[in-house]
C-alpha positions, -999 to 999 in steps of 0.1 A, spaced: 94 85 -94 91 48 -82 82 26 -111 51 5 -113 50 -29 -126 35 -34 -164 4 -49 -147 -3 -22 -123 -3 -42 -93 26 -27 -74 50 3 -72 89 -3 -63 107 13 -35 142 5 -26 140 -28 -43 107 -38 -26 70 -41 -38 44 -20 -26 6 -29 -35 -11 0 -54 -44 13 -49 -72 -8 -65 -80 11 -99 -116 3 -102 -123 23 -71 -144 55 -81 -126 88 -78 -145 105 -51 -144 69 -32 -106 66 -36 -102 104 -27 -123 98 5 -103 67 17 -69 87 9 -83 114 29 -92 93 57 -57 74 55 -41 108 58 -59 120 90 -53 83 106 -16 87 99 -16 122 115 -34 109 143 -4 81 144 20 110 147 2 127 173 -5 96 196 36 87 193 44 125 206 19 117 235 34 83 242 0 69 249 2 32 237 -38 28 233 -39 59 212 -13 49 189 -27 14 188 -63 30 180 -49 54 151 -28 24 139 -59 5 135 -76 37 112 -46 37 91 -49 -3 87 -88 -1 80 -80 28 53 -53 8 38 -74 -22 31 -103 -3 19 -81 10 -9 -70 -25 -15 -32 -18 -2 -37 -45 20 -59 -71 31 -74 -93 0 -59 -87 -36 -81 -67 -57 -74 -87 -88 -93 -119 -94 -66 -142 -118 -53 -160 -89 -21 -146 -90 -4 -143 -55 1 -113 -34 40 -102 -34 33 -70 -15 66 -60 7 88 -87 -12 121 -83 -28 111 -75 -63 142 -98 -73 124 -128 -56 93 -124 -74 82 -128 -109 87 -93 -117 126 -97 -113 134 -98 -151 115 -65 -156 127 -48 -129 162 -56 -141 153 -45 -176 148 -7 -160 186 -9 -153 182 -10 -115 
């Protein structure tokens, strides 16, 4: 299981922070968006297999839209002014000491 930062904003994969889904989304909406995301990812896979650049671009845009709606990309879902450390190496962020304390 990937560790989640104490504030619940990120999870860590191979030393890199990835933004979590906005926890304030209602469950039904979150599930619909996750379903949209999974469908879009399947479209990307099919588009790659067809080697159709426009189809790939359209499918990737659907992934982007779903990720933004989930709060995983785009504007941050918190409002305390903390910066977005999405896709940063955890060792270069304020979470470095926390991560080291996990023995990683």
